[in-house]
N, C-alpha and C positions, 0 to 999 in steps of 0.2 A: 549657189551662185556666188561670186564676187561682189565685193562691194563696189568695182569698177562697173560692172554689169549691171548692177541695182541701180546706180547713179545714172546710166545712160538711158535705162529702162525709165526712170522717174523723168529725165528730162525730152523722153519722147512723148510721155503723157502728158507732160507740159507744153511742149509743142503743139499737140493735138487741142488741149484747151485754149493755146492762143490764136490757133489755126480757125478753130470755132468763132471767138471773138473778133480776130481779125484777118480777113481771108486773103487780104493784100500782102501777108506773111509769105505764102506760097511764092511770090514772084522774087523773093530775095534769096540771093545766091547761097547766103552763110546759114540762112535758116533752112534751105533743102540739102545743104551738106550735112548739118547737125541731124536731121531727120534720117538722112542715109545712113548717117554712121550709127546712131543709135539704134535703128530699126531691128536689127539682129537680136542684141539685147533684150529689147523689149517684147519681140515674139517669143522667147526662152522664156521671160519672166510671165507672161500671159498665159503660156503652153504650162508653164508649172501650176499657175491657179487653177487653171481647168483641169487639170488630172487631179489636183487636189480635192475640187469638188467632186468630181465623178467618184472618186474614193469613197469620198463620207456618204456619199448618196449610194453607191452601191453597198456599202455595210449595212445602211439603213433599210435597204431593199431584201439582203440575206437576212438581217433577222427578222423581219414581219412575214418571209418567206416559211423561216423555221417555226415561227409562234403559230402561223396559218396552218403548217402542215402537222405541228404537235396538237393544235386544238381538234383538227380533222381527225387524226388517229384516235384521239380520246374519244371523242363522239362515235365514232365507229366502233369502237370496242364496246363503249356503253351501250349501245343497239345490239350489239351482240351478246351481252350478258344480260339485255331485259329480255331477248330469246329464251336464253338458259335459264334462268330464273323470273319468271314472269311475276311472281307474286311479290317481290323483292322492290327496294328503293334503291335505285342504281344512281352512285355520284360519279360522273367522271372528275378525275384527277389530272388537268393539262399541266400543270408544273412539276409532275414527276418525270424524271429522267428517261424511264420507259413508260408508254402508252400504260395508264391504271384508272382501274374503276373501283369505289367502295361499294359492295353489295351490305344492304341491311335488311335483314327480314323482320317482318312483324311478329311480337311475342318474344317467346323464348327459342333460342337458336341452340342446336346441339355444339355448335362451335364456341359457343360462350359471346358472342358480340359481333362486330361489323366485321366482314371478310374483305380482304383487299385481294384483286386479281389483277395481276400484271399477266399480259398474255400477247403473243405476238399473233396479228391477225390473220397472219398467212397460215396458221395450223390450223389443223380442224378439231 
């Protein structure tokens, strides 16, 4: 927005404030002309504020959905790993790039330590 448009938006907001304080201003010709002149710039300014708010809210929602999806996939993989290794301790890793779990067996393991499984759930 240009500086002139921002000034018009400011004066429209000021006019709304003054109108709430002194309703008799609405009968003044100069006041009506000022409000009519500044209304277009004010509506553009308000629309840009609303768009910025909506953009930030949608970004937050997308981040939450991605996190929820990642946790759900990790938990689903942990459940599947528990079916494959019923005696092992299964730990989901939701912060991994792809859904992963860590499988730890009690006692000595042939693999020599914890095993990390990365697996697409669609695969059999």
